[in-house]
C-alpha positions in Angstrom: 30.1 -43.9 -14.6 27.1 -44.8 -16.6 26.4 -48.5 -17.2 27.4 -49.3 -20.6 24.8 -51.0 -23.1 25.4 -54.4 -24.5 24.6 -55.1 -28.3 23.3 -59.1 -29.0 23.0 -60.0 -32.5 19.6 -61.6 -33.1 20.1 -65.3 -33.8 19.5 -66.4 -37.2 18.2 -69.9 -38.2 19.2 -69.3 -42.0 20.3 -72.2 -44.3 20.0 -76.0 -45.0 21.9 -79.3 -44.6 21.4 -82.7 -45.2 22.0 -84.8 -42.5 21.9 -88.7 -41.6 18.9 -90.2 -40.0 19.2 -94.0 -38.7 15.9 -96.2 -39.0 15.4 -96.1 -35.5 15.0 -92.2 -35.9 18.0 -91.0 -34.3 19.4 -88.0 -36.0 22.0 -85.0 -35.2 21.5 -81.3 -35.4 24.6 -79.8 -37.3 26.7 -77.5 -35.2 25.5 -74.1 -36.3 21.7 -74.9 -35.6 22.6 -76.2 -32.0 24.7 -72.8 -31.5 21.4 -70.7 -33.1 19.2 -72.6 -30.4 21.4 -71.5 -27.7 21.9 -68.2 -28.9 18.0 -67.7 -29.2 17.6 -68.9 -26.0 20.1 -66.2 -24.4 18.9 -63.7 -26.8 14.9 -64.3 -25.7 15.4 -64.5 -22.0 16.9 -61.3 -21.6 13.6 -59.6 -23.3 10.3 -59.0 -21.8 8.0 -60.8 -20.8 10.5 -63.3 -19.8 11.1 -63.1 -15.7 11.9 -64.7 -12.7 9.0 -65.1 -10.6 8.3 -66.7 -6.8 5.3 -68.8 -6.2 3.4 -68.6 -3.1 5.5 -71.7 -1.7 8.6 -69.6 -2.3 10.1 -71.5 -5.0 11.5 -69.6 -8.3 10.7 -69.8 -11.8 11.8 -68.8 -14.8 8.6 -67.6 -16.5 7.1 -66.3 -19.9 4.8 -63.5 -18.4 3.1 -65.0 -15.6 3.6 -68.8 -16.8 6.6 -70.8 -15.5 8.4 -73.1 -17.4 11.7 -73.8 -15.4 12.6 -74.2 -12.0 15.7 -72.4 -10.5 18.4 -74.7 -8.8 19.2 -73.8 -6.1 16.2 -72.1 -5.3 16.9 -68.7 -4.9 16.4 -65.4 -6.1 18.5 -64.6 -9.0 18.8 -62.1 -12.0 18.2 -63.2 -15.5 21.9 -62.3 -16.4 23.0 -65.0 -14.0 21.2 -67.8 -15.2 22.9 -70.8 -16.4 20.6 -71.5 -19.7 22.7 -75.0 -20.5 19.5 -76.7 -19.3 17.3 -75.0 -21.6 19.9 -75.4 -24.6 20.0 -79.0 -24.4 16.1 -79.4 -24.9 13.6 -78.7 -27.9 10.2 -78.6 -28.3 9.0 -80.6 -31.6 5.8 -80.9 -33.4 4.6 -82.1 -37.1 3.3 -79.8 -39.4 2.6 -79.4 -43.1 4.7 -76.8 -44.7 2.8 -75.6 -48.0 6.4 -74.6 -49.8 9.9 -74.5 -49.1 10.8 -70.9 -48.9 11.8 -70.3 -45.5 11.0 -66.6 -45.9 7.3 -66.9 -46.5 6.1 -70.3 -45.8 4.8 -70.8 -42.0 3.8 -74.3 -40.8 0.4 -75.6 -40.8 0.2 -77.5 -37.3 -3.7 -78.9 -38.1 -2.8 -80.6 -41.3 -3.5 -84.3 -41.7 -0.6 -84.4 -44.0 2.2 -83.3 -42.2 5.5 -83.1 -44.0 7.8 -81.8 -41.8 9.0 -82.0 -38.2 9.2 -78.6 -36.7 11.7 -78.0 -33.7 11.5 -74.8 -31.5 14.2 -73.7 -29.0 12.6 -74.0 -25.4 12.3 -70.1 -25.2 10.8 -69.5 -28.7 8.5 -72.5 -28.1 6.9 -70.5 -25.1 6.2 -67.4 -26.9 4.5 -69.8 -29.4 2.5 -71.1 -26.5 1.6 -68.1 -24.4 1.9 -65.0 -26.5 -1.1 -63.8 -28.2 0.8 -62.3 -31.2 2.0 -65.6 -32.0 -1.2 -67.9 -31.6 -1.8 -67.0 -35.5 1.0 -69.6 -36.2 -1.1 -72.3 -34.5 1.6 -74.1 -32.5 -0.2 -76.9 -31.0 -0.8 -76.6 -27.7 -1.4 -80.3 -26.9 0.6 -82.4 -29.1 4.1 -80.8 -29.0 6.9 -82.9 -27.3 10.0 -81.9 -25.7 13.0 -83.9 -26.4 16.5 -83.8 -24.9 19.3 -83.2 -27.1 22.7 -85.3 -25.8 26.2 -83.8 -25.9 26.8 -84.5 -29.5 23.6 -83.0 -30.8 21.8 -86.2 -31.3 18.0 -86.8 -30.4 15.3 -89.5 -31.3 12.0 -89.0 -33.3 9.1 -90.4 -32.5 7.9 -93.3 -35.5 5.7 -90.7 -36.7 7.9 -87.9 -36.7 10.5 -90.4 -38.3 8.1 -91.5 -41.2 8.1 -87.5 -41.8 11.8 -87.0 -42.3 13.3 -90.2 -43.3 14.2 -90.9 -46.8 15.1 -94.1 -48.2 18.7 -92.9 -48.0 19.1 -92.4 -44.8 19.2 -88.9 -44.6 16.7 -86.0 -43.8 17.2 -82.0 -44.5 17.5 -79.7 -41.8 16.4 -76.2 -42.6 16.5 -73.0 -40.9 13.3 -70.9 -41.2 14.2 -67.4 -39.6 11.2 -65.6 -40.3 9.0 -68.2 -38.3 12.1 -69.2 -35.6 12.1 -72.8 -36.3 13.9 -75.5 -37.7 12.5 -78.3 -39.8 13.4 -81.7 -40.9 12.1 -83.0 -44.0 12.7 -85.6 -46.6 15.6 -84.7 -49.0 14.0 -83.4 -52.4 
């Protein structure tokens, strides 16, 4: 009997939500955005060039092309379908940028702007594409100034002082917006 083909929906980051942000920079991603990050990781690792590679010391890694970014534990050969991605799902890559407008369909981030107005959040696997795929190099994701943040089980994480200044409003809120065309989530001051 031929193997059945599975259909997987492409994840979407669409929509906007206003969420609380503390004066110390702690905020929480809404559940719909956490699910989108998780679905994105699951979707991305199933397509090339994500693969499992073995180095010359016998260690196994999840890699984007030939660039390893996650260690397999326990260290053994595995198939992509058998990976537990929960360790990736609780981490995000963050950078600051300027968004020229707020139309998620057409306005991409400018990561080299001296006046950032948004905190940009990528899933782990989307960040690998931004960092290592020449097709995405036009987006200018900063190879040296991004930060990796851990998200706790309740969806909370902390921003750096700069990120906090960019996203925090005097009323204690930030706006979380999905940008499906550019594969990221932004935090901005509510308008």
